[in-house]
N, CA, C, O and the ligand as a Tripos MOL2 file, in Angstrom:
@<TRIPOS>MOLECULE
protein
  233   231    59     0     0
PROTEIN
NO_CHARGES

@<TRIPOS>ATOM
      1 N         -70.5190  -14.0750  -50.1900 N.3       1 MET1
      2 CA        -70.0530  -15.2090  -49.3890 C.3       1 MET1
      3 C         -68.6700  -15.6700  -49.8470 C.2       1 MET1
      4 O         -68.0260  -16.4770  -49.1750 O.2       1 MET1
      5 N         -68.2130  -15.1520  -51.0000 N.am      2 SER2
      6 CA        -66.9360  -15.6110  -51.5290 C.3       2 SER2
      7 C         -65.8070  -14.6530  -51.1520 C.2       2 SER2
      8 O         -64.7190  -14.7050  -51.7250 O.2       2 SER2
      9 N         -66.0760  -13.7870  -50.1900 N.am      3 ASP3
     10 CA        -65.0800  -12.7910  -49.8210 C.3       3 ASP3
     11 C         -64.1700  -13.3590  -48.7310 C.2       3 ASP3
     12 O         -64.1880  -12.9110  -47.5850 O.2       3 ASP3
     13 N         -63.3970  -14.3300  -49.1110 N.am      4 ASN4
     14 CA        -62.5350  -14.9990  -48.1420 C.3       4 ASN4
     15 C         -61.1990  -14.2740  -48.0370 C.2       4 ASN4
     16 O         -60.1550  -14.7760  -48.4530 O.2       4 ASN4
     17 N         -61.2720  -13.0880  -47.4710 N.am      5 ARG5
     18 CA        -60.0650  -12.2800  -47.3440 C.3       5 ARG5
     19 C         -59.8330  -11.9020  -45.8880 C.2       5 ARG5
     20 O         -60.7650  -11.7760  -45.0950 O.2       5 ARG5
     21 N         -58.5530  -11.7250  -45.5670 N.am      6 CYS6
     22 CA        -58.1850  -11.2870  -44.2310 C.3       6 CYS6
     23 C         -58.7050   -9.8740  -43.9900 C.2       6 CYS6
     24 O         -58.5320   -8.9880  -44.8270 O.2       6 CYS6
     25 N         -59.3390   -9.6740  -42.8460 N.am      7 LYS7
     26 CA        -59.9030   -8.3640  -42.5190 C.3       7 LYS7
     27 C         -58.8220   -7.3140  -42.3400 C.2       7 LYS7
     28 O         -59.0500   -6.1270  -42.5720 O.2       7 LYS7
     29 N         -57.6550   -7.7550  -41.9300 N.am      8 LEU8
     30 CA        -56.6010   -6.7960  -41.6020 C.3       8 LEU8
     31 C         -55.7350   -6.4520  -42.8010 C.2       8 LEU8
     32 O         -55.4630   -5.2780  -43.0520 O.2       8 LEU8
     33 N         -55.2970   -7.4620  -43.5440 N.am      9 CYS9
     34 CA        -54.3460   -7.1840  -44.6170 C.3       9 CYS9
     35 C         -54.9420   -7.4160  -46.0030 C.2       9 CYS9
     36 O         -54.3270   -7.0570  -47.0080 O.2       9 CYS9
     37 N         -56.1450   -8.0180  -46.0670 N.am     10 GLY10
     38 CA        -56.7960   -8.1950  -47.3530 C.3      10 GLY10
     39 C         -56.2650   -9.3580  -48.1630 C.2      10 GLY10
     40 O         -56.6510   -9.5440  -49.3170 O.2      10 GLY10
     41 N         -55.3880  -10.1360  -47.5700 N.am     11 ARG11
     42 CA        -54.8280  -11.2760  -48.2820 C.3      11 ARG11
     43 C         -55.8650  -12.3850  -48.3920 C.2      11 ARG11
     44 O         -56.6480  -12.6110  -47.4690 O.2      11 ARG11
     45 N         -55.8640  -13.0680  -49.5170 N.am     12 LYS12
     46 CA        -56.8110  -14.1840  -49.6840 C.3      12 LYS12
     47 C         -56.5010  -15.3030  -48.7060 C.2      12 LYS12
     48 O         -55.3420  -15.6590  -48.4910 O.2      12 LYS12
     49 N         -57.5550  -15.8510  -48.1180 N.am     13 LEU13
     50 CA        -57.3900  -16.9080  -47.1280 C.3      13 LEU13
     51 C         -57.6340  -18.2590  -47.7820 C.2      13 LEU13
     52 O         -58.5980  -18.4320  -48.5280 O.2      13 LEU13
     53 N         -56.7650  -19.2050  -47.5010 N.am     14 LYS14
     54 CA        -56.8970  -20.5520  -48.0520 C.3      14 LYS14
     55 C         -57.3200  -21.5460  -46.9770 C.2      14 LYS14
     56 O         -58.0580  -22.4950  -47.2410 O.2      14 LYS14
     57 N         -56.8360  -21.3080  -45.7560 N.am     15 ASN15
     58 CA        -57.1330  -22.2270  -44.6580 C.3      15 ASN15
     59 C         -58.5660  -22.0010  -44.1720 C.2      15 ASN15
     60 O         -58.9600  -20.8600  -43.9290 O.2      15 ASN15
     61 N         -59.3370  -23.0550  -44.0310 N.am     16 TRP16
     62 CA        -60.7560  -22.8880  -43.6700 C.3      16 TRP16
     63 C         -60.9060  -22.2670  -42.2930 C.2      16 TRP16
     64 O         -61.8570  -21.5270  -42.0400 O.2      16 TRP16
     65 N         -59.9690  -22.5640  -41.4020 N.am     17 GLN17
     66 CA        -60.0380  -21.9520  -40.0670 C.3      17 GLN17
     67 C         -59.8510  -20.4460  -40.1750 C.2      17 GLN17
     68 O         -60.5290  -19.6720  -39.4990 O.2      17 GLN17
     69 N         -58.9280  -20.0460  -41.0290 N.am     18 SER18
     70 CA        -58.6910  -18.6220  -41.2330 C.3      18 SER18
     71 C         -59.9120  -17.9610  -41.8560 C.2      18 SER18
     72 O         -60.2820  -16.8460  -41.4890 O.2      18 SER18
     73 N         -60.5360  -18.6580  -42.8020 N.am     19 ILE19
     74 CA        -61.7250  -18.1170  -43.4490 C.3      19 ILE19
     75 C         -62.8460  -17.9270  -42.4370 C.2      19 ILE19
     76 O         -63.5480  -16.9160  -42.4630 O.2      19 ILE19
     77 N         -63.0130  -18.8990  -41.5480 N.am     20 GLN20
     78 CA        -64.0700  -18.7950  -40.5420 C.3      20 GLN20
     79 C         -63.8360  -17.6030  -39.6300 C.2      20 GLN20
     80 O         -64.7850  -16.9420  -39.2100 O.2      20 GLN20
     81 N         -62.5690  -17.3270  -39.3230 N.am     21 ARG21
     82 CA        -62.2480  -16.2200  -38.4260 C.3      21 ARG21
     83 C         -62.1590  -14.9040  -39.1690 C.2      21 ARG21
     84 O         -62.2590  -13.8330  -38.5700 O.2      21 ARG21
     85 N         -61.9670  -14.9890  -40.4880 N.am     22 GLY22
     86 CA        -61.8250  -13.7750  -41.2720 C.3      22 GLY22
     87 C         -60.4470  -13.1550  -41.1290 C.2      22 GLY22
     88 O         -60.2490  -11.9910  -41.4760 O.2      22 GLY22
     89 N         -59.5000  -13.9220  -40.6250 N.am     23 LEU23
     90 CA        -58.1480  -13.4290  -40.4140 C.3      23 LEU23
     91 C         -57.1510  -14.5020  -40.8190 C.2      23 LEU23
     92 O         -57.3740  -15.6910  -40.5900 O.2      23 LEU23
     93 N         -56.0690  -14.0800  -41.4140 N.am     24 GLY24
     94 CA        -54.9730  -15.0060  -41.6520 C.3      24 GLY24
     95 C         -54.2830  -15.3320  -40.3500 C.2      24 GLY24
     96 O         -54.4580  -14.6200  -39.3620 O.2      24 GLY24
     97 N         -53.4960  -16.4040  -40.3300 N.am     25 PRO25
     98 CA        -52.8620  -16.8450  -39.0810 C.3      25 PRO25
     99 C         -51.9750  -15.7760  -38.4560 C.2      25 PRO25
    100 O         -51.9730  -15.6110  -37.2370 O.2      25 PRO25
    101 N         -51.2320  -15.0580  -39.2660 N.am     26 VAL26
    102 CA        -50.3380  -14.0310  -38.7310 C.3      26 VAL26
    103 C         -51.1450  -12.8710  -38.1580 C.2      26 VAL26
    104 O         -50.8580  -12.3980  -37.0590 O.2      26 VAL26
    105 N         -52.1480  -12.4160  -38.8930 N.am     27 CYS27
    106 CA        -52.9730  -11.3010  -38.4320 C.3      27 CYS27
    107 C         -53.8240  -11.7170  -37.2400 C.2      27 CYS27
    108 O         -54.0780  -10.9090  -36.3460 O.2      27 CYS27
    109 N         -54.2650  -12.9680  -37.2210 N.am     28 GLU28
    110 CA        -55.0510  -13.4430  -36.0890 C.3      28 GLU28
    111 C         -54.2300  -13.3310  -34.8120 C.2      28 GLU28
    112 O         -54.7250  -12.9100  -33.7660 O.2      28 GLU28
    113 N         -52.9740  -13.7140  -34.9230 N.am     29 ARG29
    114 CA        -52.1020  -13.6460  -33.7500 C.3      29 ARG29
    115 C         -51.9180  -12.2050  -33.2970 C.2      29 ARG29
    116 O         -51.9710  -11.9120  -32.1020 O.2      29 ARG29
    117 N         -51.7030  -11.3140  -34.2460 N.am     30 LYS30
    118 CA        -51.5720   -9.9000  -33.9010 C.3      30 LYS30
    119 C         -52.8570   -9.3870  -33.2680 C.2      30 LYS30
    120 O         -52.8370   -8.6550  -32.2790 O.2      30 LYS30
    121 N         -53.9750   -9.7890  -33.8640 N.am     31 TYR31
    122 CA        -55.2810   -9.3410  -33.4050 C.3      31 TYR31
    123 C         -55.5280   -9.8020  -31.9670 C.2      31 TYR31
    124 O         -55.9870   -9.0280  -31.1270 O.2      31 TYR31
    125 N         -55.2190  -11.0660  -31.6960 N.am     32 LEU32
    126 CA        -55.4180  -11.5910  -30.3500 C.3      32 LEU32
    127 C         -54.4780  -10.9180  -29.3630 C.2      32 LEU32
    128 O         -54.8790  -10.5820  -28.2490 O.2      32 LEU32
    129 N         -53.2490  -10.7240  -29.7620 N.am     33 GLU33
    130 CA        -52.2990  -10.0560  -28.8760 C.3      33 GLU33
    131 C         -52.7850   -8.6540  -28.5520 C.2      33 GLU33
    132 O         -52.6170   -8.1720  -27.4320 O.2      33 GLU33
    133 N         -53.3870   -8.0050  -29.5360 N.am     34 ASP34
    134 CA        -53.9020   -6.6580  -29.3330 C.3      34 ASP34
    135 C         -55.0480   -6.6740  -28.3260 C.2      34 ASP34
    136 O         -55.1140   -5.8230  -27.4390 O.2      34 ASP34
    137 N         -55.9500   -7.6460  -28.4690 N.am     35 ILE35
    138 CA        -57.0720   -7.7670  -27.5320 C.3      35 ILE35
    139 C         -56.5540   -8.0220  -26.1230 C.2      35 ILE35
    140 O         -56.9970   -7.3960  -25.1610 O.2      35 ILE35
    141 N         -55.6140   -8.9470  -26.0200 N.am     36 TYR36
    142 CA        -55.0920   -9.2880  -24.7030 C.3      36 TYR36
    143 C         -54.4210   -8.0820  -24.0650 C.2      36 TYR36
    144 O         -54.5870   -7.8370  -22.8700 O.2      36 TYR36
    145 N         -53.6640   -7.3290  -24.8540 N.am     37 SER37
    146 CA        -52.9370   -6.1980  -24.2950 C.3      37 SER37
    147 C         -53.8950   -5.0790  -23.9090 C.2      37 SER37
    148 O         -53.6420   -4.3490  -22.9510 O.2      37 SER37
    149 N         -54.9970   -4.9380  -24.6520 N.am     38 ASN38
    150 CA        -55.9590   -3.8780  -24.3540 C.3      38 ASN38
    151 C         -56.8370   -4.2240  -23.1640 C.2      38 ASN38
    152 O         -57.0700   -3.3900  -22.2890 O.2      38 ASN38
    153 N         -57.3130   -5.4400  -23.1380 N.am     39 GLN39
    154 CA        -58.2810   -5.8200  -22.1080 C.3      39 GLN39
    155 C         -57.6340   -6.6100  -20.9910 C.2      39 GLN39
    156 O         -58.2660   -6.9020  -19.9760 O.2      39 GLN39
    157 N         -56.3820   -6.9530  -21.1790 N.am     40 GLN40
    158 CA        -55.6490   -7.7100  -20.1870 C.3      40 GLN40
    159 C         -56.3770   -9.0000  -19.8230 C.2      40 GLN40
    160 O         -56.4940   -9.3670  -18.6540 O.2      40 GLN40
    161 N         -56.8550   -9.6630  -20.8490 N.am     41 ILE41
    162 CA        -57.4710  -10.9790  -20.6650 C.3      41 ILE41
    163 C         -56.3800  -12.0290  -20.6600 C.2      41 ILE41
    164 O         -55.4780  -12.0020  -21.4970 O.2      41 ILE41
    165 N         -56.4590  -12.9230  -19.7470 N.am     42 THR42
    166 CA        -55.4890  -14.0100  -19.6820 C.3      42 THR42
    167 C         -56.1170  -15.2850  -20.2240 C.2      42 THR42
    168 O         -57.3340  -15.3730  -20.3840 O.2      42 THR42
    169 N         -55.2810  -16.2570  -20.5000 N.am     43 PHE43
    170 CA        -55.8100  -17.5270  -20.9780 C.3      43 PHE43
    171 C         -56.6610  -18.1910  -19.9040 C.2      43 PHE43
    172 O         -57.5740  -18.9520  -20.2240 O.2      43 PHE43
    173 N         -56.3780  -17.9160  -18.6510 N.am     44 GLU44
    174 CA        -57.2140  -18.4670  -17.5850 C.3      44 GLU44
    175 C         -58.6300  -17.9180  -17.6700 C.2      44 GLU44
    176 O         -59.5960  -18.6560  -17.4740 O.2      44 GLU44
    177 N         -58.7600  -16.6320  -17.9610 N.am     45 ASP45
    178 CA        -60.0860  -16.0330  -18.1100 C.3      45 ASP45
    179 C         -60.8490  -16.7190  -19.2340 C.2      45 ASP45
    180 O         -62.0320  -17.0320  -19.0980 O.2      45 ASP45
    181 N         -60.1640  -16.9450  -20.3340 N.am     46 ILE46
    182 CA        -60.8130  -17.5700  -21.4870 C.3      46 ILE46
    183 C         -61.2680  -18.9760  -21.1360 C.2      46 ILE46
    184 O         -62.3710  -19.3830  -21.5010 O.2      46 ILE46
    185 N         -60.4380  -19.7100  -20.4390 N.am     47 ASN47
    186 CA        -60.8190  -21.0640  -20.0560 C.3      47 ASN47
    187 C         -62.0230  -21.0500  -19.1250 C.2      47 ASN47
    188 O         -62.8890  -21.9200  -19.2120 O.2      47 ASN47
    189 N         -62.0780  -20.0770  -18.2480 N.am     48 GLN48
    190 CA        -63.2330  -19.9720  -17.3510 C.3      48 GLN48
    191 C         -64.4990  -19.6830  -18.1530 C.2      48 GLN48
    192 O         -65.5540  -20.2540  -17.8770 O.2      48 GLN48
    193 N         -64.3960  -18.8020  -19.1420 N.am     49 LYS49
    194 CA        -65.5700  -18.4940  -19.9580 C.3      49 LYS49
    195 C         -66.0200  -19.7130  -20.7430 C.2      49 LYS49
    196 O         -67.2160  -19.9720  -20.8770 O.2      49 LYS49
    197 N         -65.0600  -20.4550  -21.2580 N.am     50 LYS50
    198 CA        -65.4190  -21.6770  -21.9710 C.3      50 LYS50
    199 C         -66.1730  -22.6210  -21.0530 C.2      50 LYS50
    200 O         -67.1420  -23.2540  -21.4720 O.2      50 LYS50
    201 N         -65.7360  -22.7210  -19.7990 N.am     51 GLY51
    202 CA        -66.4050  -23.5840  -18.8430 C.3      51 GLY51
    203 C         -67.8390  -23.1410  -18.6150 C.2      51 GLY51
    204 O         -68.7450  -23.9640  -18.4860 O.2      51 GLY51
    205 N         -68.0350  -21.8090  -18.5670 N.am     52 GLU52
    206 CA        -69.3930  -21.2920  -18.3670 C.3      52 GLU52
    207 C         -70.2790  -21.6480  -19.5560 C.2      52 GLU52
    208 O         -71.4270  -22.0590  -19.3920 O.2      52 GLU52
    209 N         -69.7330  -21.4850  -20.7400 N.am     53 VAL53
    210 CA        -70.4950  -21.7870  -21.9510 C.3      53 VAL53
    211 C         -70.9130  -23.2450  -21.9690 C.2      53 VAL53
    212 O         -72.0450  -23.5830  -22.3140 O.2      53 VAL53
    213 N         -69.9700  -24.1050  -21.5880 N.am     54 ILE54
    214 CA        -70.2590  -25.5380  -21.6110 C.3      54 ILE54
    215 C         -71.3470  -25.8800  -20.5850 C.2      54 ILE54
    216 O         -72.2600  -26.6520  -20.8780 O.2      54 ILE54
    217 N         -71.2430  -25.2960  -19.3670 N.am     55 SER55
    218 CA        -72.1830  -25.6500  -18.3240 C.3      55 SER55
    219 C         -73.5740  -25.0570  -18.6200 C.2      55 SER55
    220 O         -74.5910  -25.6320  -18.2330 O.2      55 SER55
    221 N         -73.6090  -23.9020  -19.3100 N.am     56 ASN56
    222 CA        -74.8980  -23.2820  -19.6100 C.3      56 ASN56
    223 C         -75.5370  -23.8480  -20.8760 C.2      56 ASN56
    224 O         -76.7330  -23.6720  -21.1090 O.2      56 ASN56
    225 N         -74.7410  -24.5180  -21.6780 N.am     57 GLY57
    226 CA        -75.2230  -24.8910  -22.9940 C.3      57 GLY57
    227 C         -76.0250  -26.1880  -23.0500 C.2      57 GLY57
    228 O         -76.6010  -26.5190  -24.0870 O.2      57 GLY57
    229 N         -76.0620  -26.9180  -21.9460 N.am     58 SER58
    230 CA        -76.7240  -28.2260  -21.9970 C.3      58 SER58
    231 C         -78.2230  -28.1160  -21.8160 C.2      58 SER58
    232 O         -78.9230  -29.1280  -21.8330 O.2      58 SER58
    233 ZN        -53.9050  -10.6500  -42.7430 Zn       59 ZN59
@<TRIPOS>BOND
     1     1     2 1
     2     2     3 1
     3     3     4 2
     4     3     5 am
     5     5     6 1
     6     6     7 1
     7     7     8 2
     8     7     9 am
     9     9    10 1
    10    10    11 1
    11    11    12 2
    12    11    13 am
    13    13    14 1
    14    14    15 1
    15    15    16 2
    16    15    17 am
    17    17    18 1
    18    18    19 1
    19    19    20 2
    20    19    21 am
    21    21    22 1
    22    22    23 1
    23    23    24 2
    24    23    25 am
    25    25    26 1
    26    26    27 1
    27    27    28 2
    28    27    29 am
    29    29    30 1
    30    30    31 1
    31    31    32 2
    32    31    33 am
    33    33    34 1
    34    34    35 1
    35    35    36 2
    36    35    37 am
    37    37    38 1
    38    38    39 1
    39    39    40 2
    40    39    41 am
    41    41    42 1
    42    42    43 1
    43    43    44 2
    44    43    45 am
    45    45    46 1
    46    46    47 1
    47    47    48 2
    48    47    49 am
    49    49    50 1
    50    50    51 1
    51    51    52 2
    52    51    53 am
    53    53    54 1
    54    54    55 1
    55    55    56 2
    56    55    57 am
    57    57    58 1
    58    58    59 1
    59    59    60 2
    60    59    61 am
    61    61    62 1
    62    62    63 1
    63    63    64 2
    64    63    65 am
    65    65    66 1
    66    66    67 1
    67    67    68 2
    68    67    69 am
    69    69    70 1
    70    70    71 1
    71    71    72 2
    72    71    73 am
    73    73    74 1
    74    74    75 1
    75    75    76 2
    76    75    77 am
    77    77    78 1
    78    78    79 1
    79    79    80 2
    80    79    81 am
    81    81    82 1
    82    82    83 1
    83    83    84 2
    84    83    85 am
    85    85    86 1
    86    86    87 1
    87    87    88 2
    88    87    89 am
    89    89    90 1
    90    90    91 1
    91    91    92 2
    92    91    93 am
    93    93    94 1
    94    94    95 1
    95    95    96 2
    96    95    97 am
    97    97    98 1
    98    98    99 1
    99    99   100 2
   100    99   101 am
   101   101   102 1
   102   102   103 1
   103   103   104 2
   104   103   105 am
   105   105   106 1
   106   106   107 1
   107   107   108 2
   108   107   109 am
   109   109   110 1
   110   110   111 1
   111   111   112 2
   112   111   113 am
   113   113   114 1
   114   114   115 1
   115   115   116 2
   116   115   117 am
   117   117   118 1
   118   118   119 1
   119   119   120 2
   120   119   121 am
   121   121   122 1
   122   122   123 1
   123   123   124 2
   124   123   125 am
   125   125   126 1
   126   126   127 1
   127   127   128 2
   128   127   129 am
   129   129   130 1
   130   130   131 1
   131   131   132 2
   132   131   133 am
   133   133   134 1
   134   134   135 1
   135   135   136 2
   136   135   137 am
   137   137   138 1
   138   138   139 1
   139   139   140 2
   140   139   141 am
   141   141   142 1
   142   142   143 1
   143   143   144 2
   144   143   145 am
   145   145   146 1
   146   146   147 1
   147   147   148 2
   148   147   149 am
   149   149   150 1
   150   150   151 1
   151   151   152 2
   152   151   153 am
   153   153   154 1
   154   154   155 1
   155   155   156 2
   156   155   157 am
   157   157   158 1
   158   158   159 1
   159   159   160 2
   160   159   161 am
   161   161   162 1
   162   162   163 1
   163   163   164 2
   164   163   165 am
   165   165   166 1
   166   166   167 1
   167   167   168 2
   168   167   169 am
   169   169   170 1
   170   170   171 1
   171   171   172 2
   172   171   173 am
   173   173   174 1
   174   174   175 1
   175   175   176 2
   176   175   177 am
   177   177   178 1
   178   178   179 1
   179   179   180 2
   180   179   181 am
   181   181   182 1
   182   182   183 1
   183   183   184 2
   184   183   185 am
   185   185   186 1
   186   186   187 1
   187   187   188 2
   188   187   189 am
   189   189   190 1
   190   190   191 1
   191   191   192 2
   192   191   193 am
   193   193   194 1
   194   194   195 1
   195   195   196 2
   196   195   197 am
   197   197   198 1
   198   198   199 1
   199   199   200 2
   200   199   201 am
   201   201   202 1
   202   202   203 1
   203   203   204 2
   204   203   205 am
   205   205   206 1
   206   206   207 1
   207   207   208 2
   208   207   209 am
   209   209   210 1
   210   210   211 1
   211   211   212 2
   212   211   213 am
   213   213   214 1
   214   214   215 1
   215   215   216 2
   216   215   217 am
   217   217   218 1
   218   218   219 1
   219   219   220 2
   220   219   221 am
   221   221   222 1
   222   222   223 1
   223   223   224 2
   224   223   225 am
   225   225   226 1
   226   226   227 1
   227   227   228 2
   228   227   229 am
   229   229   230 1
   230   230   231 1
   231   231   232 2
@<TRIPOS>SUBSTRUCTURE
     1 MET1         2 RESIDUE 1 A MET
     2 SER2         6 RESIDUE 1 A SER
     3 ASP3        10 RESIDUE 1 A ASP
     4 ASN4        14 RESIDUE 1 A ASN
     5 ARG5        18 RESIDUE 1 A ARG
     6 CYS6        22 RESIDUE 1 A CYS
     7 LYS7        26 RESIDUE 1 A LYS
     8 LEU8        30 RESIDUE 1 A LEU
     9 CYS9        34 RESIDUE 1 A CYS
    10 GLY10       38 RESIDUE 1 A GLY
    11 ARG11       42 RESIDUE 1 A ARG
    12 LYS12       46 RESIDUE 1 A LYS
    13 LEU13       50 RESIDUE 1 A LEU
    14 LYS14       54 RESIDUE 1 A LYS
    15 ASN15       58 RESIDUE 1 A ASN
    16 TRP16       62 RESIDUE 1 A TRP
    17 GLN17       66 RESIDUE 1 A GLN
    18 SER18       70 RESIDUE 1 A SER
    19 ILE19       74 RESIDUE 1 A ILE
    20 GLN20       78 RESIDUE 1 A GLN
    21 ARG21       82 RESIDUE 1 A ARG
    22 GLY22       86 RESIDUE 1 A GLY
    23 LEU23       90 RESIDUE 1 A LEU
    24 GLY24       94 RESIDUE 1 A GLY
    25 PRO25       98 RESIDUE 1 A PRO
    26 VAL26      102 RESIDUE 1 A VAL
    27 CYS27      106 RESIDUE 1 A CYS
    28 GLU28      110 RESIDUE 1 A GLU
    29 ARG29      114 RESIDUE 1 A ARG
    30 LYS30      118 RESIDUE 1 A LYS
    31 TYR31      122 RESIDUE 1 A TYR
    32 LEU32      126 RESIDUE 1 A LEU
    33 GLU33      130 RESIDUE 1 A GLU
    34 ASP34      134 RESIDUE 1 A ASP
    35 ILE35      138 RESIDUE 1 A ILE
    36 TYR36      142 RESIDUE 1 A TYR
    37 SER37      146 RESIDUE 1 A SER
    38 ASN38      150 RESIDUE 1 A ASN
    39 GLN39      154 RESIDUE 1 A GLN
    40 GLN40      158 RESIDUE 1 A GLN
    41 ILE41      162 RESIDUE 1 A ILE
    42 THR42      166 RESIDUE 1 A THR
    43 PHE43      170 RESIDUE 1 A PHE
    44 GLU44      174 RESIDUE 1 A GLU
    45 ASP45      178 RESIDUE 1 A ASP
    46 ILE46      182 RESIDUE 1 A ILE
    47 ASN47      186 RESIDUE 1 A ASN
    48 GLN48      190 RESIDUE 1 A GLN
    49 LYS49      194 RESIDUE 1 A LYS
    50 LYS50      198 RESIDUE 1 A LYS
    51 GLY51      202 RESIDUE 1 A GLY
    52 GLU52      206 RESIDUE 1 A GLU
    53 VAL53      210 RESIDUE 1 A VAL
    54 ILE54      214 RESIDUE 1 A ILE
    55 SER55      218 RESIDUE 1 A SER
    56 ASN56      222 RESIDUE 1 A ASN
    57 GLY57      226 RESIDUE 1 A GLY
    58 SER58      230 RESIDUE 1 A SER
    59 ZN59       233 GROUP 0 **** ****
Protein backbone atom coordinates (compact mmCIF):
# COMPACT_ATOMS: atom_id res chain seq x y z
CA MET A 1 0.00 0.00 0.00
CA SER A 2 3.05 2.25 0.32
CA ASP A 3 3.91 2.05 -3.36
CA ASN A 4 3.05 5.63 -4.14
CA ARG A 5 4.87 5.81 -7.42
CA CYS A 6 3.94 7.02 -10.86
CA LYS A 7 2.99 4.09 -13.09
CA LEU A 8 4.67 5.66 -16.08
CA CYS A 9 7.93 7.13 -14.84
CA GLY A 10 8.28 5.56 -11.38
CA ARG A 11 8.71 8.90 -9.67
CA LYS A 12 7.51 9.11 -6.08
CA LEU A 13 4.17 10.85 -5.77
CA LYS A 14 3.59 13.45 -3.08
CA ASN A 15 0.24 14.88 -4.12
CA TRP A 16 -2.65 12.77 -2.81
CA GLN A 17 -4.58 13.24 -6.04
CA SER A 18 -1.62 11.89 -7.96
CA ILE A 19 -1.33 8.97 -5.55
CA GLN A 20 -5.00 8.11 -6.01
CA ARG A 21 -4.56 8.10 -9.79
CA GLY A 22 -1.19 6.39 -9.67
CA LEU A 23 0.22 9.02 -12.00
CA GLY A 24 2.13 12.22 -11.55
CA PRO A 25 0.54 15.37 -12.95
CA VAL A 26 2.76 15.46 -16.03
CA CYS A 27 2.31 11.77 -16.83
CA GLU A 28 -1.41 11.98 -16.11
CA ARG A 29 -1.71 14.65 -18.75
CA LYS A 30 0.24 12.57 -21.25
CA TYR A 31 -1.82 9.53 -20.35
CA LEU A 32 -5.11 11.36 -20.85
CA GLU A 33 -3.95 12.89 -24.10
CA ASP A 34 -3.03 9.41 -25.27
CA ILE A 35 -6.48 8.06 -24.39
CA TYR A 36 -8.20 10.94 -26.10
CA SER A 37 -6.09 10.58 -29.24
CA ASN A 38 -6.65 6.82 -29.38
CA GLN A 39 -10.34 6.70 -28.62
CA GLN A 40 -11.20 10.18 -29.79
CA ILE A 41 -13.15 10.89 -26.64
CA THR A 42 -14.12 14.49 -26.21
CA PHE A 43 -14.79 16.35 -23.01
CA GLU A 44 -18.44 16.43 -24.02
CA ASP A 45 -18.52 12.63 -24.00
CA ILE A 46 -17.02 12.59 -20.53
CA ASN A 47 -19.55 15.08 -19.25
CA GLN A 48 -22.36 12.98 -20.66
CA LYS A 49 -21.01 9.89 -18.91
CA LYS A 50 -20.76 11.78 -15.66
CA GLY A 51 -24.40 12.77 -16.07
CA GLU A 52 -25.35 9.12 -16.55
CA VAL A 53 -23.45 8.09 -13.45
CA ILE A 54 -25.15 10.77 -11.40
CA SER A 55 -28.65 9.91 -12.64
CA ASN A 56 -28.11 6.15 -12.15
CA GLY A 57 -26.42 6.45 -8.80
CA SER A 58 -29.34 7.67 -6.71
ZN1 LIG B 1 5.31 10.00 -14.05
